[in-house]
SERO-4910 file (N, C-alpha, C, O; in steps of 0.05 Angstrom, whole numbers):
BEGIN
 pado doro    nc1    nc2    nc3   cac1   cac2   cac3    cc1    cc2    cc3    oc1    oc2    oc3
  Met    A    -53   -294    281    -31   -275    283    -24   -265    255    -22   -281    236
  Val    A    -19   -240    252    -12   -228    226     18   -229    223     33   -221    241
  Gln    A     27   -238    200     56   -237    193     59   -219    168     43   -222    149
  Val    A     79   -203    167     84   -185    145    112   -189    135    131   -190    151
  Arg    A    116   -191    109    143   -193     98    142   -181     70    121   -176     58
  Glu    A    166   -176     60    168   -166     32    158   -187     13    164   -211     17
  Leu    A    144   -179     -7    134   -197    -28    158   -210    -42    177   -196    -49
  Asp    A    156   -236    -46    177   -251    -60    169   -252    -90    151   -267    -97
  Phe    A    181   -235   -106    174   -234   -134    181   -259   -150    172   -262   -172
  Asp    A    197   -277   -138    203   -302   -151    182   -324   -145    184   -346   -156
  Asp    A    163   -318   -127    143   -337   -120    117   -331   -135    104   -310   -131
  Pro    A    109   -349   -154     85   -344   -169     60   -341   -152     42   -325   -160
  Ala    A     58   -354   -130     34   -352   -113     33   -324   -100     11   -312    -98
  Glu    A     56   -313    -92     55   -286    -81     50   -265   -102     37   -245    -97
  Arg    A     60   -269   -126     54   -251   -149     24   -251   -154     12   -230   -159
  Ala    A     12   -274   -154    -17   -276   -159    -32   -263   -136    -52   -250   -141
  Ala    A    -23   -267   -111    -37   -255    -88    -36   -224    -91    -56   -211    -84
  Leu    A    -14   -213    -99    -12   -184   -103    -35   -175   -121    -49   -156   -115
  Cys    A    -37   -188   -144    -58   -180   -163    -86   -184   -152   -104   -168   -156
  Asp    A    -90   -207   -139   -117   -213   -128   -126   -194   -107   -149   -185   -106
  Ile    A   -107   -187    -88   -115   -168    -67   -120   -140    -78   -139   -127    -70
  Leu    A   -102   -131    -96   -107   -105   -108   -132   -104   -126   -145    -84   -127
  Asp    A   -138   -127   -139   -162   -128   -155   -187   -126   -137   -206   -112   -144
  Ala    A   -186   -140   -115   -209   -138    -96   -214   -109    -87   -236   -100    -86
  Tyr    A   -192    -95    -81   -194    -67    -73   -203    -50    -97   -220    -32    -93
  Ala    A   -192    -54   -120   -199    -38   -144   -229    -39   -150   -240    -20   -160
  Arg    A   -241    -62   -144   -270    -65   -150   -288    -49   -131   -311    -44   -138
  Glu    A   -277    -40   -109   -293    -26    -89   -296      4    -97   -280     14   -113
  Pro    A   -316     18    -87   -319     46    -92   -295     63    -84   -288     82    -98
  Ala    A   -281     55    -62   -257     70    -54   -234     65    -72   -214     80    -72
  Gly    A   -235     43    -88   -214     37   -108   -221     52   -133   -220     77   -134
  Gln    A   -227     37   -154   -235     49   -179   -263     40   -188   -272     48   -209
  Gly    A   -276     24   -172   -302     14   -178   -303     -5   -202   -324     -9   -214
  Ala    A   -280    -16   -208   -278    -35   -231   -253    -53   -226   -234    -45   -213
  Pro    A   -254    -77   -238   -231    -95   -234   -206    -84   -249   -208    -67   -267
  Leu    A   -183    -95   -241   -158    -90   -256   -162   -101   -284   -173   -122   -288
  Asp    A   -152    -87   -304   -154    -97   -331   -133   -119   -336   -115   -123   -320
  Asp    A   -137   -133   -358   -119   -156   -364    -90   -148   -367    -72   -162   -357
  Tyr    A    -85   -125   -379    -58   -116   -383    -44   -112   -355    -22   -121   -351
  Thr    A    -59    -99   -337    -48    -93   -311    -42   -119   -296    -21   -123   -284
  Arg    A    -61   -138   -297    -57   -163   -283    -33   -178   -294    -18   -191   -279
  Arg    A    -28   -177   -320     -5   -191   -332     21   -177   -326     42   -191   -325
  His    A     22   -151   -323     47   -136   -322     53   -124   -294     75   -114   -290
  Leu    A     35   -125   -276     38   -111   -250     63   -121   -235     80   -106   -227
  Ala    A     64   -147   -231     86   -158   -214    113   -153   -227    132   -145   -214
  Asp    A    115   -157   -254    141   -152   -267    148   -122   -266    172   -116   -261
  Gly    A    129   -105   -269    135    -76   -268    144    -68   -241    163    -52   -238
  Leu    A    131    -78   -220    140    -71   -193    167    -84   -187    184    -71   -174
  Ala    A    171   -108   -195    197   -122   -190    220   -106   -202    242   -105   -190
  Ala    A    216    -93   -225    237    -79   -239    240    -50   -228    259    -37   -235
  His    A    221    -40   -213    221    -12   -204    242     -9   -182    241    -23   -162
  Pro    A    261     10   -186    284     12   -167    277     22   -139    292     17   -120
  Thr    A    254     36   -135    249     47   -109    225     34    -95    215     44    -75
  Arg    A    217     11   -104    193     -2    -93    198    -16    -67    220    -27    -63
  Leu    A    178    -17    -51    176    -34    -27    148    -45    -27    129    -30    -25
  Val    A    146    -72    -30    120    -84    -31    118   -104     -7    134   -123     -6
  Leu    A     99    -99     10     96   -116     34     70   -132     31     50   -122     21
  Leu    A     72   -157     39     49   -175     38     43   -185     66     61   -193     81
  Ala    A     17   -183     74      9   -192    101     -5   -219     99    -21   -224     80
  Phe    A      1   -236    118    -10   -263    118    -24   -268    145    -16   -259    166
  Val    A    -47   -283    143    -60   -293    167    -63   -323    162    -75   -331    141
  Asp    A    -53   -340    180    -53   -369    176    -42   -377    149    -54   -394    135
  Asp    A    -20   -365    142     -6   -371    117    -21   -363     91    -12   -369     69
  Ala    A    -43   -349     94    -58   -339     71    -53   -309     67    -55   -294     86
  Pro    A    -46   -301     43    -42   -272     38    -68   -257     39    -88   -264     26
  Val    A    -69   -236     56    -94   -221     60    -92   -191     57   -112   -177     58
  Gly    A    -67   -181     54    -64   -152     52    -38   -145     38    -19   -161     38
  Val    A    -37   -121     27    -14   -112     13    -10    -82     16    -29    -67     18
  Ala    A     16    -74     18     23    -46     17     44    -43     -5     65    -55     -4
  Val    A     38    -26    -24     56    -20    -46     66      8    -41     51     28    -41
  Cys    A     93     10    -37    105     36    -30    128     42    -49    140     25    -62
  Phe    A    135     68    -50    158     77    -65    174     97    -49    162    116    -37
  Phe    A    200     94    -49    217    113    -36    220    137    -54    224    135    -78
  Gly    A    219    161    -42    223    186    -56    242    203    -40    258    194    -24
  Phe    A    240    229    -44    258    248    -31    243    273    -24    229    285    -40
  Ser    A    246    282      1    234    307     10    253    330      6    274    330     19
  Thr    A    246    348    -11    263    371    -15    262    390      9    281    405     13
  Phe    A    241    390     24    239    407     48    256    397     71    264    413     88
  Ala    A    260    371     72    276    359     94    303    349     85    320    342    101
  Ala    A    308    348     59    333    338     47    339    309     57    361    302     63
  Arg    A    317    293     58    319    265     66    300    248     50    281    259     39
  Pro    A    304    222     50    285    205     36    258    205     50    255    213     73
  Leu    A    238    197     35    211    193     46    200    167     34    211    157     14
  Leu    A    179    156     46    166    133     35    137    140     30    123    148     48
  Asn    A    128    136      5    100    140     -2     86    114     -3     94     95    -18
  Leu    A     64    112     12     46     89     11     27     94    -12      9    110    -10
  His    A     32     79    -34     17     84    -58     -9     68    -60    -30     79    -66
  Asp    A     -8     43    -54    -31     25    -53    -31     10    -27    -11      0    -18
  Phe    A    -55      8    -15    -58     -5     11    -84    -19     11   -105     -7      8
  Ala    A    -84    -46     14   -109    -61     12   -108    -85     31    -88    -98     33
  Val    A   -131    -89     43   -135   -112     60   -161   -125     51   -181   -111     47
  Leu    A   -161   -151     47   -186   -165     38   -208   -160     58   -203   -160     82
  Pro    A   -232   -155     49   -254   -147     67   -258   -165     91   -264   -156    113
  Ala    A   -256   -191     88   -260   -210    110   -239   -207    132   -243   -217    154
  His    A   -217   -193    127   -196   -190    146   -193   -162    157   -174   -156    172
  Arg    A   -210   -144    149   -209   -117    159   -218   -116    189   -236   -130    197
  Gly    A   -205    -99    204   -211    -96    232   -197   -117    249   -201   -117    274
  Gly    A   -180   -133    238   -166   -154    253   -136   -148    257   -122   -166    265
  Gly    A   -127   -124    252    -99   -117    256    -81   -120    232    -57   -115    234
  Val    A    -92   -128    210    -75   -131    186    -64   -104    176    -40   -102    171
  Gly    A    -82    -84    174    -73    -58    166    -53    -46    185    -33    -34    176
  Ala    A    -57    -49    211    -38    -38    230    -11    -52    228     10    -39    229
  Ala    A    -11    -78    223     14    -93    220     29    -84    195     54    -81    196
  Leu    A     15    -79    174     28    -69    149     40    -42    154     62    -36    146
  Leu    A     24    -24    167     34      3    172     58      3    190     77     18    186
  Asp    A     58    -14    211     81    -16    229    106    -25    214    128    -15    219
  Thr    A    102    -45    197    125    -55    182    136    -35    162    161    -31    160
  Leu    A    119    -21    148    129     -2    129    142     22    143    161     34    133
  Glu    A    132     29    166    144     51    182    172     42    191    191     58    190
  Ala    A    175     17    200    201      7    208    221      8    185    244     15    188
  Arg    A    212      0    162    229      0    138    237     28    131    260     33    123
  Ala    A    218     47    133    224     75    127    245     86    147    263    100    139
  Arg    A    242     80    172    261     89    192    289     77    186    309     91    189
  Glu    A    290     51    178    316     38    172    330     53    149    354     54    148
  Arg    A    315     64    131    326     78    108    331    108    113    339    122     95
  Gly    A    325    117    137    330    145    144    308    164    134    314    188    130
  Cys    A    285    154    129    263    171    118    254    191    139    254    185    163
  Cys    A    246    214    129    236    235    147    206    232    152    195    243    171
  Lys    A    192    217    134    163    214    136    153    193    118    167    184    100
  Val    A    128    185    123    113    167    106     89    184     96     76    197    111
  Thr    A     85    184     70     63    199     58     43    179     46     49    156     40
  Leu    A     18    189     42     -3    173     29    -25    191     20    -27    214     28
  Glu    A    -41    180      3    -66    194     -6    -89    176      1    -86    151     -1
  Val    A   -111    187     10   -134    172     17   -159    187      7   -161    211     10
  His    A   -178    172     -5   -202    184    -15   -219    195      8   -221    182     29
  Asp    A   -232    217      3   -250    230     24   -271    210     34   -278    211     57
  Thr    A   -280    192     17   -302    174     25   -292    150     40   -308    134     51
  Asn    A   -265    146     41   -254    122     53   -249    127     83   -226    129     92
  Thr    A   -271    130     98   -269    138    126   -257    116    143   -244    122    163
  Arg    A   -261     91    136   -249     70    152   -218     71    150   -205     69    171
  Ala    A   -207     75    126   -178     78    123   -169    103    138   -148    103    151
  Gln    A   -184    125    135   -175    149    149   -174    145    179   -155    155    192
  Ala    A   -192    130    190   -192    125    219   -167    108    227   -155    113    247
  Leu    A   -161     89    210   -137     73    215   -112     90    215    -95     89    232
  Tyr    A   -110    107    194    -87    125    192    -84    143    215    -62    148    226
  Arg    A   -106    154    224   -106    172    248    -96    157    273    -80    167    288
  Arg    A   -107    133    277    -98    117    300    -69    110    299    -56    107    320
  Arg    A    -57    109    275    -29    102    272    -12    127    271     12    125    265
  Gly    A    -23    151    276     -7    175    279     -4    192    254     11    211    253
  Phe    A    -19    186    233    -18    203    209    -34    228    213    -55    228    226
  Gly    A    -23    250    203    -36    276    205    -14    297    207     10    289    208
  Pro    A    -19    322    208    -46    333    205    -57    330    177    -42    328    157
  Trp    A    -83    329    175    -96    327    149    -95    354    135    -96    374    148
  Ser    A    -92    353    109    -87    378     94   -112    386     78   -115    378     55
  Pro    A   -130    401     90   -153    410     75   -145    428     52   -126    444     55
  Gly    A   -158    425     30   -151    441      7   -131    428    -11   -128    437    -34
  Thr    A   -117    408     -2    -97    394    -19   -112    373    -35   -128    358    -24
  Arg    A   -107    372    -61   -120    353    -78   -100    336    -93    -79    346   -101
  Phe    A   -106    311    -95    -89    293   -111   -102    291   -138   -124    282   -141
  Val    A    -87    300   -159    -98    299   -186    -79    284   -204    -56    280   -197
  Ser    A    -89    275   -226    -72    261   -245    -80    269   -274   -102    280   -278
  Lys    A    -62    264   -292    -67    269   -320    -60    243   -335    -36    237   -338
  Pro    A    -79    229   -344    -73    204   -359    -56    209   -384    -61    229   -398
  Leu    A    -37    192   -388    -20    195   -412    -24    172   -431    -11    170   -452
***
């Protein structure tokens, strides 16, 4: 059975799990194709703990952390209400297809509704068809052809 709860930033094991799960995803082609660098591993949990709009959910199977959703509350100017952006979403490969992703999405949606959010937003790579299928099954859409997520490193 999958259990989902907010990450306890005071628990060193949960902080380590956050980095380990995100590192596993970062190494995949749908991530960045490379591990998290040392700086990121050292500062990720502290940075998230200090961020005022963060929501970090950790999924467990048999008391082992196997998935994470890193989200940030924002604001929709078109709806004049809060929104929740799913920024990072990762499930360890051995636990994919077992309901972990669905449980994380259900929990973050419930938290968004509790805060009066008008929607949950996310970005997904074109090649990450497995994630796209999960998002579609969970009611995400319509898909926005022509919209691109770009960044400018600083």
